[in-house]
KEGUKOL-44369 format. One record per residue (C-alpha): x, y, z; residue in three letters; residue number from 1. Coordinates in steps of 0.001 Angstrom, whole numbers, plus 500000, padded with zeros to 6 digits. Each point is the difference from the previous one (the first is absolute). Example, Ala and Ser with C-alpha at 12.3 -4.5 7.8 and 13.67 -1.06 7.14 Angstrom:
BEGIN
u  v  w  code  pos
512300  495500  507800  ALA  1;
501370  503440  499340  SER  2;
# end
This chain:
BEGIN
u  v  w  code  pos
226492  723924  888224  UNK  1;
496928  499010  498184  UNK  2;
499582  497058  497661  UNK  3;
499794  502339  496900  UNK  4;
503460  501360  500675  UNK  5;
501387  496498  500236  UNK  6;
498474  499092  496614  UNK  7;
501485  503011  498092  UNK  8;
503628  499183  500900  UNK  9;
501535  497580  497360  UNK  10;
501363  496798  501189  UNK  11;
503778  499286  499861  UNK  12;
499480  497280  497468  UNK  13;
498238  502365  497686  UNK  14;
502721  502519  500424  UNK  15;
502589  497403  499065  UNK  16;
498071  499080  496889  UNK  17;
499688  503613  499019  UNK  18;
503730  500481  500549  UNK  19;
500853  496974  497957  UNK  20;
497706  501193  497214  UNK  21;
501524  503451  500019  UNK  22;
503489  498515  499938  UNK  23;
499089  497742  497092  UNK  24;
498572  502927  498074  UNK  25;
503157  502018  500654  UNK  26;
502203  497122  498919  UNK  27;
497934  499515  496848  UNK  28;
500236  503667  499150  UNK  29;
503739  499967  500634  UNK  30;
500491  496856  497912  UNK  31;
497916  501438  497189  UNK  32;
502047  503174  499989  UNK  33;
503290  498117  500051  UNK  34;
498858  497706  497190  UNK  35;
498828  502914  497873  UNK  36;
503261  501833  500602  UNK  37;
502004  496903  499100  UNK  38;
498017  499521  496821  UNK  39;
500543  503613  499050  UNK  40;
503731  499660  500621  UNK  41;
500182  496849  497892  UNK  42;
498000  501654  497200  UNK  43;
502256  503039  500123  UNK  44;
503084  497792  499884  UNK  45;
498615  498049  497062  UNK  46;
499223  503250  498211  UNK  47;
503504  501299  500665  UNK  48;
501515  496724  498794  UNK  49;
497784  500036  496933  UNK  50;
500832  503597  499193  UNK  51;
503720  499292  500348  UNK  52;
499908  497269  497284  UNK  53;
500284  501641  496546  UNK  54;
497379  499225  497392  UNK  55;
501421  499185  496582  UNK  56;
498506  499351  496577  UNK  57;
500739  496466  498841  UNK  58;
499940  498791  496390  UNK  59;
500584  496690  498256  UNK  60;
502440  499914  497013  UNK  61;
498257  499770  496649  UNK  62;
500808  497271  497528  UNK  63;
501480  501127  496683  UNK  64;
497887  499380  496903  UNK  65;
501033  497127  497756  UNK  66;
500640  502628  497328  UNK  67;
501007  503615  500137  UNK  68;
499721  502622  497299  UNK  69;
503039  502082  499203  UNK  70;
499390  503125  497906  UNK  71;
502944  501678  498285  UNK  72;
500396  502681  497308  UNK  73;
501229  498917  496580  UNK  74;
500948  501193  496510  UNK  75;
498159  498568  497001  UNK  76;
502260  499661  496945  UNK  77;
499495  498641  496452  UNK  78;
501045  496451  499270  UNK  79;
502394  501387  497366  UNK  80;
500953  503648  499747  UNK  81;
502586  501189  497463  UNK  82;
501203  503453  498972  UNK  83;
500575  500188  496235  UNK  84;
503164  501816  498884  UNK  85;
501419  500589  496531  UNK  86;
502879  497837  498828  UNK  87;
501001  502426  497229  UNK  88;
500342  503789  499985  UNK  89;
497953  502177  497707  UNK  90;
496696  501871  499882  UNK  91;
496563  498634  500782  UNK  92;
498228  499652  496676  UNK  93;
496616  498789  501261  UNK  94;
498369  498359  503002  UNK  95;
497042  497635  499686  UNK  96;
498821  499378  503577  UNK  97;
499121  502178  502935  UNK  98;
499400  499366  503704  UNK  99;
497376  497363  500674  UNK  100;
500465  498248  496652  UNK  101;
500019  496214  500172  UNK  102;
502912  498619  497967  UNK  103;
501262  496582  498967  UNK  104;
503578  498736  500148  UNK  105;
501883  501287  496933  UNK  106;
497452  502702  499179  UNK  107;
501596  503218  498706  UNK  108;
499811  502876  502443  UNK  109;
501939  502627  498044  UNK  110;
502394  500595  497081  UNK  111;
503323  501793  500355  UNK  112;
501683  501835  497123  UNK  113;
503760  499236  500029  UNK  114;
501881  501841  497200  UNK  115;
503431  499375  501531  UNK  116;
499368  496294  500414  UNK  117;
498722  499763  496431  UNK  118;
503218  501586  498708  UNK  119;
502128  497678  502135  UNK  120;
498151  496999  498614  UNK  121;
500428  501222  496443  UNK  122;
503715  500526  500533  UNK  123;
500361  496577  501616  UNK  124;
498380  498360  497010  UNK  125;
502378  501842  497677  UNK  126;
502969  498909  502104  UNK  127;
498710  496424  499847  UNK  128;
499756  500166  496204  UNK  129;
503594  501311  499815  UNK  130;
501208  497217  502299  UNK  131;
498239  497378  497890  UNK  132;
501623  501337  496820  UNK  133;
503442  499924  501612  UNK  134;
499334  496483  501241  UNK  135;
499163  498796  496487  UNK  136;
503116  501601  498564  UNK  137;
502131  498479  502772  UNK  138;
498413  496601  499361  UNK  139;
500782  500173  496260  UNK  140;
503552  501117  500708  UNK  141;
500517  497220  502520  UNK  142;
498778  497369  497561  UNK  143;
502321  501306  497275  UNK  144;
503034  499977  502282  UNK  145;
499213  496528  501250  UNK  146;
500099  498753  496379  UNK  147;
503303  501751  499376  UNK  148;
501376  498496  503197  UNK  149;
499183  496523  498776  UNK  150;
501945  500834  496795  UNK  151;
502877  501400  502103  UNK  152;
499587  503364  498288  UNK  153;
499835  501899  503315  UNK  154;
501438  499477  503410  UNK  155;
498032  498375  502777  UNK  156;
500254  503130  502148  UNK  157;
498348  502163  497354  UNK  158;
497171  497474  499600  UNK  159;
499425  499942  503767  UNK  160;
499831  503809  500034  UNK  161;
497188  499925  497447  UNK  162;
498198  497287  501984  UNK  163;
500287  502037  503205  UNK  164;
498684  503092  498218  UNK  165;
496992  497995  498855  UNK  166;
499321  498825  503587  UNK  167;
500233  503595  501231  UNK  168;
497515  501129  497358  UNK  169;
497577  497273  501072  UNK  170;
500283  501136  503614  UNK  171;
499370  503586  498952  UNK  172;
496853  498943  498162  UNK  173;
498816  498161  503108  UNK  174;
500594  503091  502130  UNK  175;
498239  502316  497565  UNK  176;
497062  497632  499719  UNK  177;
499733  499866  503797  UNK  178;
500003  503804  500113  UNK  179;
497203  500117  497427  UNK  180;
498011  497450  501992  UNK  181;
500499  502044  503178  UNK  182;
498809  503208  498365  UNK  183;
497051  498206  498431  UNK  184;
499040  498669  503421  UNK  185;
500291  503523  501389  UNK  186;
497816  501257  497168  UNK  187;
497366  497541  501129  UNK  188;
499743  501965  503253  UNK  189;
498673  502980  498087  UNK  190;
496662  498372  500658  UNK  191;
499263  500067  503748  UNK  192;
497923  496922  500904  UNK  193;
498191  498703  503087  UNK  194;
501974  497309  501894  UNK  195;
496883  498167  501221  UNK  196;
496221  500189  500085  UNK  197;
498784  502786  502198  UNK  198;
498862  503588  500212  UNK  199;
501907  503209  499345  UNK  200;
500162  501831  503328  UNK  201;
502235  502914  498917  UNK  202;
501046  501863  496844  UNK  203;
502827  502472  500531  UNK  204;
500896  501003  496462  UNK  205;
498451  501675  496985  UNK  206;
500531  500444  496274  UNK  207;
503257  501776  499191  UNK  208;
501554  499390  503397  UNK  209;
503745  499300  500070  UNK  210;
500537  496386  501005  UNK  211;
503086  498826  501855  UNK  212;
500890  496336  500068  UNK  213;
500193  498144  503306  UNK  214;
498287  500221  503373  UNK  215;
502522  502416  501468  UNK  216;
499819  502648  497293  UNK  217;
496460  501238  500395  UNK  218;
496470  499217  501167  UNK  219;
498179  496897  498935  UNK  220;
497873  500249  496869  UNK  221;
497171  497781  501269  UNK  222;
499150  497792  502942  UNK  223;
498145  496733  499539  UNK  224;
498435  497993  502840  UNK  225;
498449  496554  500049  UNK  226;
497209  500023  502606  UNK  227;
498234  496702  499332  UNK  228;
501589  499089  503341  UNK  229;
501297  502294  502693  UNK  230;
502920  499725  502366  UNK  231;
499400  501266  503538  UNK  232;
502949  500889  502203  UNK  233;
499585  500293  503754  UNK  234;
502472  500451  502868  UNK  235;
499186  497542  502797  UNK  236;
501399  500851  503475  UNK  237;
502596  497597  501326  UNK  238;
497663  498789  502774  UNK  239;
497662  498519  497369  UNK  240;
502555  498980  497356  UNK  241;
500245  496333  501017  UNK  242;
496221  499597  499670  UNK  243;
499950  501025  496320  UNK  244;
500165  496954  497713  UNK  245;
500127  499537  496226  UNK  246;
496515  499244  498707  UNK  247;
498250  501830  502846  UNK  248;
496763  501683  498969  UNK  249;
499345  503675  500714  UNK  250;
497466  502675  499124  UNK  251;
500473  503437  498482  UNK  252;
497856  502936  500988  UNK  253;
500189  503365  498256  UNK  254;
498973  503193  501814  UNK  255;
497909  501149  497024  UNK  256;
498007  496727  500054  UNK  257;
498880  499455  503590  UNK  258;
498385  496691  500767  UNK  259;
501567  498220  497020  UNK  260;
503006  497698  500089  UNK  261;
502102  498249  497365  UNK  262;
501880  496707  500483  UNK  263;
503779  499870  499828  UNK  264;
502609  497282  500561  UNK  265;
503469  500176  501541  UNK  266;
502442  498885  497281  UNK  267;
503411  500935  501444  UNK  268;
501852  501834  502748  UNK  269;
503356  501711  500191  UNK  270;
501039  497382  502574  UNK  271;
501919  502713  501833  UNK  272;
499112  502705  502511  UNK  273;
500760  503555  498860  UNK  274;
502311  501612  502550  UNK  275;
498585  503481  499466  UNK  276;
496396  499067  500826  UNK  277;
500251  496486  501543  UNK  278;
497381  498772  497550  UNK  279;
499716  497122  497538  UNK  280;
499141  500909  496407  UNK  281;
497170  497718  498822  UNK  282;
498698  499703  496436  UNK  283;
496441  498990  499218  UNK  284;
498173  499527  496718  UNK  285;
496402  500879  499208  UNK  286;
498022  499179  496869  UNK  287;
498823  503105  498133  UNK  288;
498502  498591  496815  UNK  289;
497001  502305  500364  UNK  290;
502253  503049  500439  UNK  291;
498217  501225  503123  UNK  292;
503228  500487  501934  UNK  293;
502224  502894  498963  UNK  294;
503763  499585  500061  UNK  295;
501804  502421  502281  UNK  296;
497145  500045  502518  UNK  297;
500301  499948  503758  UNK  298;
498246  497055  501638  UNK  299;
499665  498338  503391  UNK  300;
500995  496342  500092  UNK  301;
498087  497839  502477  UNK  302;
501862  496871  501140  UNK  303;
498292  497250  502038  UNK  304;
502832  498878  502253  UNK  305;
499926  496858  502141  UNK  306;
500088  500777  503711  UNK  307;
502898  499008  502236  UNK  308;
499337  496710  501775  UNK  309;
498933  500494  503622  UNK  310;
500161  503787  499837  UNK  311;
497830  502091  502342  UNK  312;
499009  503652  499975  UNK  313;
500000  502566  502783  UNK  314;
499407  503743  500090  UNK  315;
503163  502033  500417  UNK  316;
498557  501441  503231  UNK  317;
500580  496642  501717  UNK  318;
503766  500023  499400  UNK  319;
502464  500898  502760  UNK  320;
503386  501436  499004  UNK  321;
502482  499642  502856  UNK  322;
503659  499273  500533  UNK  323;
499282  496262  499922  UNK  324;
498684  500301  496450  UNK  325;
496551  499850  498497  UNK  326;
497468  498378  502331  UNK  327;
496274  499676  500701  UNK  328;
498236  499694  503362  UNK  329;
497659  497038  500425  UNK  330;
497574  499121  502830  UNK  331;
500131  496483  501440  UNK  332;
497196  498001  501591  UNK  333;
501005  501379  503418  UNK  334;
499650  503572  498691  UNK  335;
503769  500441  500222  UNK  336;
501938  501849  497321  UNK  337;
502416  497939  497891  UNK  338;
502371  501815  497635  UNK  339;
500750  498232  496693  UNK  340;
502666  500862  497415  UNK  341;
498611  499974  496452  UNK  342;
501334  500235  496466  UNK  343;
498324  502230  497439  UNK  344;
499457  499051  496370  UNK  345;
498341  502568  497769  UNK  346;
498874  503412  501160  UNK  347;
496522  500994  498779  UNK  348;
499957  503445  501599  UNK  349;
497439  499709  502802  UNK  350;
500585  496249  500335  UNK  351;
503040  497743  499907  UNK  352;
500547  496361  499209  UNK  353;
501370  497890  502863  UNK  354;
501982  497039  498690  UNK  355;
501482  498670  503260  UNK  356;
499586  500201  503768  UNK  357;
496201  500039  500296  UNK  358;
497247  497355  500190  UNK  359;
496535  500455  498479  UNK  360;
498420  499450  503463  UNK  361;
502057  502669  501785  UNK  362;
498129  502901  501577  UNK  363;
501970  503094  498977  UNK  364;
499709  503355  501765  UNK  365;
499212  502767  497530  UNK  366;
501605  503331  500885  UNK  367;
501966  498798  503057  UNK  368;
501142  502747  502427  UNK  369;
503709  500764  500210  UNK  370;
500280  498864  503630  UNK  371;
498553  496541  499330  UNK  372;
502433  497256  501001  UNK  373;
500292  496224  500082  UNK  374;
497780  498429  502679  UNK  375;
497728  503009  500566  UNK  376;
496360  499232  500764  UNK  377;
497507  501514  497583  UNK  378;
496315  499791  499282  UNK  379;
498844  499353  496430  UNK  380;
497249  502401  499034  UNK  381;
498969  498369  496748  UNK  382;
501176  497178  497800  UNK  383;
500094  500999  496329  UNK  384;
501588  498803  496818  UNK  385;
502824  501964  498494  UNK  386;
497651  501146  497224  UNK  387;
499329  498873  496443  UNK  388;
502897  498529  498160  UNK  389;
501701  502249  497531  UNK  390;
498917  499227  496476  UNK  391;
501916  502627  498055  UNK  392;
503347  501673  500286  UNK  393;
500682  503164  498038  UNK  394;
503735  500531  499575  UNK  395;
501193  503538  499406  UNK  396;
500903  500932  496484  UNK  397;
503571  498875  499838  UNK  398;
502682  500786  497481  UNK  399;
499279  499088  496467  UNK  400;
502578  498162  498088  UNK  401;
# end
């Protein structure tokens, strides 16, 4: 062997170093692979765990406004409204006013011709004159017999008979005079007059028409309404009845005058709920000195109602209806579901008023799935408020009293 051959063969020490280096590289590669695989397994597990936790939309209950507006339909009526009927039968001789005429109290609206009443009055006066003549004769006779009684020319019984006859004649005169007064008073009704200041809103008669006395014997002759003030009647649902108070201010809005409102004041209530509609009849008054409001109109009444103390609002989609009653699902700090029983106040359609069972800081799940149960872990996607507070409530057109 030559010296060159001896130099080309690696030494054992070098071989050991090379072996150790190769082993280290293999171990590093193996460790790197194991670590990467472990990391991938952990990432996959985290992804699976994350995907298994449902994501829910979380909202915060909204505070109720200090005031709420309640809008209800109403009937606008005159302050006074009276149908005018005839008190005596006859024929209409003449009318002096037509619809729209402004009249004063006591102003003549029409004259009625009453031939039968005139004859009755004439006969009554004749009967009164006859009764007066008989009374005078009975008085003279009584005086004469009283003088003869004092002279013992007649018996006491005969004198008492003449005295009684005189008393009867006086009573007859009184009766006949009362009959004449009655017929004269009836004759005064031949002139139909306005009962108060106002406007004629109807005329249902004409010259020559046959007039029957009384409200049940024919149509009214005229109708007079006083509209310097107006009475407004509105049916308030039972849920809002206790929040209506005497003296409360309201606003009227007419459909033919959009954007304009007229003040009105609550003056009285029926103080009883109507069984047929479960509503409270409320009366308001509105000044109409300028005559801009027309009696008989339909109008919307806007009430500013005080809000219930501590009331919150939630959308109806957050409510859970189960066998345990009405509940909502809330998310705690540990992302666990907590079911809470709540009590509803007023229903606004898309939102409801929560009067008990919920805190303003609670995180409520909106649109909870049916399978959601107490203690489930969830992930909140977004924290929102329950939406703007409801400022107006439009009740459906209820029954009109």
